[in-house]
C-alpha positions as CSV (number, residue, x, y, z in Angstrom):
1,M,-152.1,144.5,-205.9
2,G,-148.2,145.1,-205.5
3,A,-145.9,142.6,-204.0
4,F,-145.1,143.0,-200.5
5,V,-142.3,145.3,-199.7
6,P,-141.0,145.1,-195.9
7,Y,-139.6,148.2,-194.2
8,V,-135.6,148.3,-194.4
9,F,-134.4,149.6,-190.8
10,T,-131.1,150.6,-190.4
11,S,-128.7,148.7,-188.4
12,A,-128.7,151.0,-185.6
13,Q,-132.6,151.0,-185.5
14,V,-132.6,146.9,-185.4
15,T,-130.2,147.5,-182.4
16,D,-132.5,150.0,-180.7
17,I,-135.6,148.1,-181.5
18,R,-133.8,145.0,-179.8
19,R,-132.7,147.2,-177.1
20,F,-135.7,148.7,-176.1
21,C,-137.9,145.7,-176.4
22,G,-135.8,143.8,-174.1
23,Y,-134.0,141.6,-176.5
24,P,-130.2,141.3,-176.4
25,P,-128.2,141.7,-179.1
26,L,-127.6,138.9,-181.8
27,G,-123.8,137.8,-182.9
28,P,-121.0,136.1,-181.4
29,G,-120.4,136.1,-177.4
30,N,-123.9,136.7,-176.9
31,P,-125.6,134.3,-174.2
32,V,-127.6,131.2,-175.8
33,Y,-131.0,131.0,-174.5
34,P,-131.1,128.1,-172.0
35,Y,-135.0,127.6,-172.8
36,P,-136.5,126.9,-176.1
37,W,-139.5,128.7,-175.3
38,I,-137.3,131.8,-175.5
39,L,-135.4,130.9,-178.4
40,K,-138.8,130.8,-180.0
41,I,-139.8,134.0,-178.8
42,Y,-136.7,135.5,-180.0
43,Q,-137.0,134.0,-183.6
44,A,-140.7,135.3,-183.9
45,F,-139.4,138.8,-182.8
46,E,-136.4,138.6,-185.3
47,Y,-139.0,137.5,-188.2
48,L,-141.4,140.4,-187.3
49,I,-138.5,143.0,-187.5
50,Q,-137.5,141.6,-190.6
51,N,-140.9,141.2,-192.5
52,M,-142.7,144.6,-191.1
53,S,-145.1,146.9,-193.1
54,Q,-143.8,150.2,-194.7
55,E,-146.5,151.6,-192.5
56,R,-145.8,150.0,-189.2
57,G,-142.3,150.4,-189.8
58,A,-142.7,154.4,-190.2
59,V,-144.3,154.3,-186.7
60,V,-141.7,152.3,-185.2
61,V,-139.1,154.6,-186.2
62,T,-141.0,157.6,-184.7
63,Q,-141.2,155.4,-181.7
64,L,-137.5,155.0,-181.8
65,G,-137.3,158.9,-181.7
66,N,-139.9,159.4,-178.7
67,L,-137.6,156.5,-176.7
68,N,-134.3,158.2,-177.3
69,T,-135.6,161.4,-176.2
70,L,-136.9,159.8,-173.1
71,E,-133.9,157.9,-172.5
72,S,-131.8,160.9,-173.1
73,A,-134.3,163.2,-170.7
74,I,-133.9,160.7,-167.9
75,M,-130.1,161.6,-167.7
76,G,-130.1,164.6,-168.2
77,A,-132.5,164.9,-164.8
78,S,-129.7,163.7,-163.1
79,A,-128.6,167.7,-163.3
80,N,-131.3,168.6,-160.7
81,L,-130.9,165.2,-158.3
82,D,-128.5,168.3,-156.1
83,T,-131.5,170.7,-156.0
84,D,-134.7,170.3,-153.4
85,A,-135.9,173.9,-153.3
86,A,-134.7,177.1,-155.2
87,G,-136.4,180.2,-155.1
88,P,-140.5,179.6,-155.8
89,W,-139.4,176.3,-157.8
90,T,-139.2,173.1,-155.8
91,H,-137.5,170.4,-157.4
92,N,-139.9,167.2,-158.5
93,K,-138.3,164.2,-155.8
94,N,-139.7,161.9,-158.2
95,E,-138.4,163.1,-161.5
96,V,-136.2,160.6,-162.5
97,K,-138.4,157.4,-161.2
98,D,-141.3,159.2,-163.1
99,R,-139.2,159.8,-166.5
100,W,-138.3,156.1,-165.5
101,A,-141.6,154.9,-165.4
102,M,-142.6,157.0,-168.8
103,F,-139.7,155.3,-170.3
104,E,-140.6,151.6,-169.4
105,L,-144.0,152.5,-170.3
106,Q,-143.4,153.6,-173.9
107,R,-140.6,150.5,-174.0
108,K,-143.9,148.2,-173.8
109,Y,-145.7,150.5,-176.3
110,L,-143.3,149.6,-178.7
111,C,-143.2,146.0,-178.1
112,T,-147.3,146.3,-178.8
113,I,-146.6,148.5,-182.1
114,V,-143.7,145.8,-183.4
115,G,-146.3,143.0,-182.4
116,C,-143.8,140.9,-180.2
117,E,-143.8,139.9,-176.3
118,Y,-141.6,141.5,-174.2
119,G,-138.1,140.6,-174.4
120,P,-136.6,138.9,-171.8
121,L,-134.4,142.1,-170.5
122,L,-137.6,143.7,-170.0
123,M,-140.2,141.2,-168.9
124,N,-139.3,141.0,-164.8
125,Q,-138.3,144.9,-164.3
126,G,-138.9,146.0,-161.3
127,N,-139.9,142.5,-160.0
128,T,-137.5,140.5,-157.4
129,M,-136.6,137.4,-157.2
130,R,-138.0,135.6,-154.3
131,L,-136.8,132.3,-152.9
132,V,-139.7,130.1,-151.4
133,V,-138.5,126.9,-149.3
């Protein structure tokens, strides 16, 4: 049996993996996590990215392509926001919402493929903060 050779992502791919999985970028000027448990999750996430098998890495790259396409389609849907009905065709009033929901679902699926927790920027999307007194 040969030695393990991890999949090597490009810098752009690693940036996209972090972004789509809900993790902020690394580097100077980025916020320091206030809670130790988040730091542990982030370290585990980075380890997974740097030590991924060739097979899983190829699947992640395919998913990144899907996510980039979905993200572009959300912005493309903005061209139809001013049309409610045109001839026999009627615009889906929920198109942007539906596309966004699919995009978010696929982001979470990427986390499943990578094998990581949802990042802090993805964990609470759609939730609102509540103050209980």
